[in-house]
C-alpha positions in Angstrom: 100.6 174.1 158.2 99.1 171.0 159.7 98.9 167.3 158.7 95.9 166.7 156.3 96.3 170.1 154.6 95.9 169.9 150.8 98.3 172.0 148.7 98.3 172.7 145.0 101.2 173.7 142.7 101.2 177.0 140.9 103.4 175.6 138.1 101.6 172.3 137.1 98.8 170.0 138.0 100.5 168.5 141.1 98.5 168.3 144.4 99.7 166.9 147.7 98.5 166.2 151.2 100.7 167.1 154.1 101.5 164.0 156.2 104.3 165.5 158.3 105.6 169.1 158.4 108.2 170.8 160.7 109.3 174.1 159.0 110.4 175.6 155.7 108.9 176.5 152.3 107.3 173.7 150.3 107.8 174.1 146.6 106.8 172.4 143.4 108.4 173.2 140.0 110.5 175.9 141.7 107.5 177.9 143.1 105.8 177.7 146.5 102.9 175.3 147.0 99.6 176.9 148.1 95.9 176.4 148.6 95.0 178.2 145.4 94.4 176.5 142.1 95.7 176.8 138.6 99.1 176.8 136.9 100.2 180.5 136.8 104.0 180.3 137.0 106.5 178.7 134.6 108.2 175.5 135.8 111.9 176.0 136.6 113.8 173.5 134.4 115.9 172.4 137.4 112.7 171.3 139.1 110.9 169.6 136.2 111.2 165.9 137.3 107.5 165.3 137.9 105.5 163.7 140.7 103.8 160.3 140.8 100.3 159.8 142.2 100.1 157.7 145.4 103.8 158.1 146.2 105.2 159.7 149.3 108.0 162.3 149.2 110.2 163.2 152.1 113.4 165.2 152.9 116.6 163.5 153.9 116.1 164.3 157.6 112.5 162.9 157.6 111.0 166.1 159.0 108.6 166.6 156.0 106.4 164.0 154.3 104.0 164.7 151.4 101.5 162.3 149.7 100.9 163.1 146.0 97.2 162.9 145.2 97.4 164.4 141.7 100.5 164.0 139.4 102.2 166.8 137.6 105.4 167.9 135.9 107.1 169.8 138.8 109.5 168.3 141.3 108.6 168.7 145.0 111.2 170.5 147.1 111.7 172.0 150.6 113.6 175.3 150.7 115.0 174.7 147.2 116.2 171.1 147.9 114.3 168.4 146.0 112.4 165.9 148.1 113.2 162.2 147.8 110.7 159.4 146.8 110.0 157.4 150.0 110.8 153.8 149.5 108.6 151.0 150.9 110.0 149.1 153.8 110.9 145.5 153.0 108.7 142.9 154.6 110.4 140.3 156.8 111.1 136.9 155.4 108.4 134.3 156.2 110.6 131.3 156.7 
């Protein structure tokens, strides 16, 4: 999987663009992300936190980063571990 790839959830409407990827299985709603379309699998209740359009999601180590381009009800995960919402860096003070 290379940066710029667009992936769709099989559990909800979520779509993401890969910004950074090292290894592992990317999931949404408890099911693997893929290039196909359409919700065909039930959302795992443990992964039903939802995604927000325009936000970036990353793992704790920073090896994976995804940009949400279409929101949905599933939670993004890497190998069964939920991804974290990437916070914006604070700007320096302009004293």
